[in-house]
Structure formats: C-alpha cells, structure tokens
N, C-alpha and C positions, 0 to 999 in steps of 0.2 A: 285630311285624307288620312286613312289607316293603311299602312304599309307592313306586310309581313316578309321576313327574309328566311331564305335557306342558304346556308354556308357550307359548301362542300371542299374537301381537300385538306391542305396543310395550313399551319399556323399562318403563314405568309399570306394566303388566300383569306383567312379569317381577318387579318388586319384591314385588308381591302374592304371586307364587309363592314368592318367597324367604322371605316372612314365613310363608307356610303351611308350607313346609318346615321352618323354624325351630321353628314350634310342634309339628310332629310330632316332630322330633329331641329337643326338651325333654321330650316325654311318653316318650321311649325307643324310638321306632319307628325302623327302619332304612329309609334311602332307597336305592332302586336305580335304575340306569340301564337295567335289563333288564326290559321289560314282561313278557316271559315268566315271570320269577320273582316278580312283584309280586303280593301278595295283594289290594292295593287300588290302583286306578289313578285318578289324578285329572287331569282335563283343564281347564286354566284357559283360557278362551276369550276371543275378541275378536268384535265385531259391529259395528264402526264403519262398515264399508262391505260391499257384497255379497261381494267375493272373500273377505273375512275371515269373513264368516258361514258361506260355504260351506266354507271351510278348516275351520272349528270343527266344523260337522257331520261332515264326511269324517273328521276325526281321532277324534270320539267313536265313530263306527261301526268305525273300525279298531281303536281300543283295546277296543271290546265284544268283538271276536273272541277277545281273550285270556281272556275268561270261558270260552270253549269249549275253547281249546287250551293255555292256561297255567294259572297258579295263582290267577289273580284271581277273587275271590268278589264284589267290589264295585266299581262305577265310579261315580266322584262328578264331577259337572260343575260348574265354578265359573266366576265372572267376569261379562263384560259380556252374553254371549249369555243368560245365566240372568235377568239384570235386565230384558231386553227381551223374551224369548219363554219364560218360565218355564212358563206353561200349555201352550204348544206342545210343549215339550220333554217334559213329563210325558205328553202325549197321543200323540206321534208316536215318541218314542224310549223304548219300554218297557225297553230295555237299561240305561238309567240308573237307578241305585239312590237317588241322592241329589243335592240341587242347593244350591249355596251362592252367594249373590249377592256382589257387591262390598263390601257393608257387614257381611257375616258371617264374614270369613275368619278370625277369632279361634276360631270353632267347628269348625275343620277336624278337630281331632283327635277330638272327640267324634263328628263326622259319620262319619269313616272307621272309627271303632271300633264304629259302629253303636248307641252308647248314648244318641244324643240324636236326635230326630226333626228333620228340617228345618223351618224356619220358613216361613210363606207370604208372606214379603217384609216390606217395611215397617221393616227394622231401622234404628237410628240411623246417622247418618253416621259412617264409621270412618276413622281415620288413624293409623297406627302410630307409635311413638315410640322413642327411643333404647333404652330397656329392653325392647322387644319383642324376643323370639327371632327370628333372621333368620339363614339360611344362604345365603351368596353362590354364584350358579351361574356367574358371569362368571369369566373367568381372574383369577388371583390378583393381578394388577398393575393392575386398574380395577374400578370398581364405579359402580352407579347409587345416588343417595341421593334419595329422594322427599321434598320439602320443603313440598308442598301437594297438596291434592286438590280435585277439583270445579272448576266454571267459572261464572261470572256473564255471560260475554259472550253475546249474542243471535244469533250466526251462524246463519242460517237452514238451512244445509247440515248443521249439527252436531247430533247426538243425545247427545252425552256428558253434558251437564247433566242429562238425563232420568234417567240411572241412576249417575252419579257424584255428584250433588248440587251444592249450592252450593259456591262457593270457600271453602277453609279452610287456614289455614297451619299448620305445625307451630311450636312454640315454639322461639325462638332457640336456647336452651341445649340443646335436645334435638338439634337439627341439629348443633351444634358438638360435642356429646358423641359422637354417632355418627360424625362425620367424623374426630375425633381418634383414635377407636378403629379405624377402617379404616386410617388411616395407620400407626398402631402395629402393624397386622396385616401390613403390607408393600404395601398398596395404593399406587400411585404416581399414580393418576389418578382423581379424583371427578368424576362428572357429575350435576349437579343437575337434577332432573325434576320436572314437575307439568304439569297442562294449560296453565298460564300462570305460569311462574316470576316474570315480571315484575311480577305482582300481589302478589307475596309480601309479607306483613306488613299489607296493606290492612285485612283483617278485624280487626286489633288496633288500628287507628287510626294506623299508622305509615307515613309517607311514606318513600319510598326505602328500603324494607325489604330489597329484594334487595341494593342497594349496601352498606347496612350489614352485612348476612350475609356478602358476599363479602370485606369487609375483615376480618371476624373470622375467616373460614375462611383467608385468606391469611396472618393472624398466627400460625396454629398452627405450632409448631416442629416440624420433622421433620429425621431424619438425613440424608435424601437429597432432592434435588429433587422437588417434587410439582407436578401439574398440576390446576387446577380449571377446569371449564366449566360453563356452565348452558345448558340447551336450552329451545327454545319461547318466544321472547320475542314479545310482542304489540307491533306497531310504534308505537302511540300510547302504550305505557308504556316506551319507550326513552328515557330522560332524559340530559341533560348529565351529571348526577352519576354516573350509572351508567357512562357511557362514560368518564369521568375515572377512575373506580375501576379500570376494567379497565386502562387505560392505565398506571396508576401501579404496580400490583403485579405483578411477574414471574410469580408462580406462578398468575396468572389468565391463561388462554390467550387469545390475541388471535383470538377466534372468535365470531361472532354467528350464531345460529340463529333466523332471524325469518321464520316463514311469512307470506307476503303474500297468497296465494290468487288475486290477479288485479291488474292495473293499470288496467282500463278503469273509470272512475268509475260508469257505469251498472251494470255487473255487480257492483262492490263495494257499491253501494247496495243492490242486491236481495239481496246477501249479508248485508246489515246490518252491514257492517264499515267503510263510508265510506272517505274519502281518495281519492287518485288516484295514477297513475304519477308525475306531476309532483311530488306531495308526498313520495312514496317516494323519488325521486331525490335530493331535498334532505337527506332524512334519512340516506340512504346516503353522500352526500358529507360530511355531518357526522361520520358514524362513521369514515370512512376519514381524515379530517383529525385527528380526535382520537386514534385508534388506529393509528399507522403500522403497515403489514404485516398488518392484520387481514384475516381471511378471513370472507366473508359467505356464509351458506347461506340458502336460501328454498325455499318450495315453492308450487305453483300448481295450481289446479283448471281443467280445460278442459271444456268442455261444460255449464257451468252453464246453467240454464233462461233463455233470453232471450239467451245469448251469441251475437252476430251475427259475420259474417265481419270486420266492422269493429272489433268488441271484440277479436277474436283479433288482428288486425293491430296494434292498439294494444298488446296484451300482448307481441308479437313484438319491435315497436320499443323497448318498455320493457327487455326482456331484452338486447337489443343495447346499449342505452344504459347499462344498470346493470352488465353485465360481472361477473356473479356468480361467485364461486368454486366453489360448489356449488349444485345445483338439482335438485329433484324435481318430476315432473309426475304428477298423478293424474287419472284419468277421473272426472268427476262420478258419483256413486252416488246414486240417487233412492231415499232411505230413506223408508219409509212413515209414520214418526212424525216426520220433520223438517218444518219449515215450509216448506221449498223444495219439498217433494213436491206442494203444491198450486198452484205457479206455473205459468204458461202458457209456451209457448216452448220446449218440451223439444226438445234436440238429438239427433238419431238417432245411434246408435252408431258407424256407418261415419265420420261426420264427427268425433265425438269422437276416435276411433282416430287419424284422419289429423292431427288437430290435435296430439295428444299426440307422435305421432312427427315431426312438423314443429318443434315446440318443442324436443324432446331433441336433435334433429339440430342445431339452432342452438346449444344449449348445449354439445354435444360439440365443435363447432368453438371455442368460447370456451375450454372447459376445456383442449383440447389445445394452444392457443396460450399459455395462462397456464403450463401445465406445462412448455412448452418454454423459457420464461424462467428456469426453475429450474435448468436443466442448467448444472453448473459450480459451482453454489453450495453451501455447507455449512449443515445444519440439525440441531438436535437431534431425535432420534426415539425413540420408545417401542418397545422390542422386544416383539413379539407372541410369536413362535415359528416354527418351521418352517412353511413354505408348505403349505397344505393340497392344492396342485396337483402340487407336486414337491419332492423331498428336496433338490434342488439350490439352493433358494432358501429365504431366511427373510423373514418379513413383519414390517413395523414401520409405525408411523404418525407423521406430523408432528403437532405440537401442534394445527395448523389441520384436522386430520382426526378427526372424532368417531369412535367405535367403532361399527362394524355399518352405518353409513349413508353414509360418505364413501370415497373411493378409499383405496389403501394405498400404501406404499413397499416394493418388493421389494428384497432384498439379495442381489447375486450376486457380490460381491467381499469377502472376508473377511480381507484382508491385516492389517487392524487388530485382529485378535484375534477369538477365538470370542465370539459374543454369548450372553447369556442372557435368558430371558424376564423381562420387568419391568425390565431396565436401560434408562437413558435415555442414549443414546450419540450421538455426532455421526456424520453421514453425508454424503457428496459425491454429489450427484445427477449421473448419467451418462447417463440416457435418460429420455424422455418419451413417454407414451402418452396416450390420451384422458383417462383418468380416474387412472391409477397412474403411479408414478414407479419408476425402478430406480436403485440407487446402490451405492456401496462404503463399508463400514464403515471409520470411522477409529479409530486407537489409542485405547483406553479410558483415561479418567482417573477412572472410578469403580470402587470396590471391588466384589467380588463381592456378588450378592444374599444377604440373610439366607436361610437355609434355613427354609422354611415348612412347617408341618404340613399334610398333604394334608386336603382337605375331602371327604367321601364325595359321588360324584357323584349329584345328585338329579334331574337333568332327563333325561327321554328324548329331548326334542326341543324346540328353541327355533326358532320362526318368525323370519326376519330382520325386524328393525324397519323397514327400509326399505319393506316392503310395505305400511305403514300411514301414511297420510298424518298430518302434523302438524297441530295446531290451528291 
C-alpha cells in the first residue's frame, strides 16, 4: 500500500511523523511524495495557535480532494488537532476516515490498513525510544532527536500540557543509542528537542540531566566533525553547569534557544512565568561571559491580555539592551482552552499587529548590525545544498543558525572547490543582509562525504517550523 504524509507544525511534530512513517515502512508499506498516487494519506496536524489550526483544517480539506481525483481511499488525521477537537472533526469533517491522537501513533499501520478501529482517546502517554522504527524526512546531514515529551510548566497562554501530557524524559541510554546510530548514518548535526529540554532527567530525580546528557553525546566518537544543539530552554533552568558544559565541548554548538515570551514583570506574572527583564539581562550577561561567541535566540508574544503601551515599551527597551542574535515575535492567540482565555484586558488585533511589526523592525536593525560585523571573518559552515531560489548560489548554515528557523549563509564564490551537501567547510563572509550572510567558500580540508543510500521520500509537505512559537 502507498501512503503519503503531510506534516505540519514544529520539529517535535515532525519527529512524530517520522516515527509513524517508520512504523509503516517496517510493515512493508511504500511511502510516496505524490498525493495523487497515495492510497492512504495521513495529515499530522498542529493546533497550538489559530493560524496553525486553520492551516491544519485547510490541509485536511485539500488532501480530501485526492479521494475524488487520485488513488486515495482513506484519509487519516493525526496529531494535536485530534487531541483538542476529536469530536468536532468527526462531526464537521466527514471526509476524514480515522483519527489518531498524539499518544496513539504506534497504531498508525493498523489504522491505515483499516484493520483496527480508532480509539476514543485516553491512551497512555507515549514516547518513542531508540528501537522504534523511524524514517528521517530531513536532509541527510541533520536530524531532530526528541529527548522528552510533555510539559509541567503552568504558562497560561499554552495548551500543550492538555494534549501532550506531563513531562517525561527518555532514558539516557536510549538517547545515546539513537544519536550514535544517526552519526553512523552520516548525520552531521543533531538537534535535541522537547517541550522543555532543560527539564530533561528531572522526572528521574536527576539534577543537571541535560548537562550530563550533552557530555555523553559530545563523547560519541565520529569520523568527522559533529554539531549538537538543544532547543527550547526554559530560562530558570539554564544553570551554570549547563553553560560550562556547552563552553567546554567543541561539538556542542554555542547557541542558546531560550524563549522568554516577554520582559515586563506584570505581563510575565499574568503568563505564570515570573521573572523580569532585569533578571533576564543578568542571565544573558552570564551566558555571554561563560560562552564566548554564543548566539542567543528568543521569542516573544505581543498582545497578551493586559499588555499596556508601557509594558510594550518595556519589552522594546529590553530587546534594545539585550541585543539578541535571533528573535521571533508572535501575536497572542486567544485559545479557548487556555487559562489566559478568561483574562481581561484583551488587546485588539490592529494594536497587536502594530506591536509585532515595531518589535521586528527593531530586531531587523540589530540583526543587520551584527551581521555587518561578520564581514571579513571566517567561520565553519554546514553545507545544505543548492539554493532553492537560484542555481547560482548554494546555501549553508553557521553553527549559530538552527535549521529552518534562523537565517542562512549563501555561497556565491566557489574558488575553494565544489561543495557537497553535508560537508562542514570554512567560509569567508563577504556581504551582510538583515538576516542572511553571503560568503566565499575556502579550500576544503575535509574528504568527500560517504555516499549514503537514499531514503524514500515520505513527506508531501512540511510546514516551516518558524510559524509555530516555541514554548
């Protein structure tokens, strides 16, 4: 049977899709990137914010058309939208044949084959392990590795704990085994993900679990240079030991993704996150002091209920003072099952839009100034492949640029020799733009990449991860 996949939302959702594809492949099914020839189409949905919900519904309806004009006999909807709106989907989308929640993904093959009826929800919390079949959908040189699932934080704007459950970590040896296998397969960069990676190990009673895990990962021997990063750090879990660990090991990229959500103490209090801009500035100063050359990425929500002009001014002053290397801004989404839904002081859409544009304009200026300082310097870059925009350029990333959410480096000078996807090469920056850099590739000191067996394309579409705000 041919099965096509559409994966929407964040990298954490993408890993769920890869696990489902692995389950299907292990059962002997063929994965296709062409929805017109798929006998079964699976849409793995996101429902974190309103735009994500709408994209999920639109995609379901789009894929349903292939039951009329293609080979599709069955449409399966999986993921977060199912957890939140299972009853509504059954009632309002008769085109859908089966539903799978986030804790039921091991049943994907039975559901696609139609040999097992869907459950009515309430499945036990699920988290895959190193022996779980998984098919990568990312380029062969980088992969995401989920180290935990769920969340225990009480953020009032967030509905993730309602359908992902309480925080739970994978076992150390399971993570190490999967990482070792990925490196052996030719992956050069592993990105550790979870709703909050900095809580890793706490449910086992282990303090500093993430730092310990990073040390173990850094000690994995590989034939070529490797990059390891973690995403989604909770600010009050960023310890000195964690920072010292990143500084000590060259393979741990000097990059901190730490969503702060706001800088005004009153807004943070209403978000149930605590702290303030002054506290964050002290933490940022400590991070930069401990890890020279570190890049810090964050994200903010504008228009949270009760956010005043003064609160937003505090946020802008904070961003100016912090000088973040990367920054994302998201409009508050008034989710009906979130605790913030009942708060007063709702901000109108026009004001939210203006605040978002104003904050991004400030960050654009900061980013442009930082990029200009890079001109003339040399850096290692991970070669991605030819640019999607033109055949004249190739695309690469600095270690301080996470895949899919940060800017990129474009190569327009190849005097140093032809690049190959997956190589880590040195590049001299020659031009700077708001978010991207342009540079010249220097002569290679790395041997050609090992030839890797192709993986059947399993995804029809992957929504950009940057569309979904980090926790």
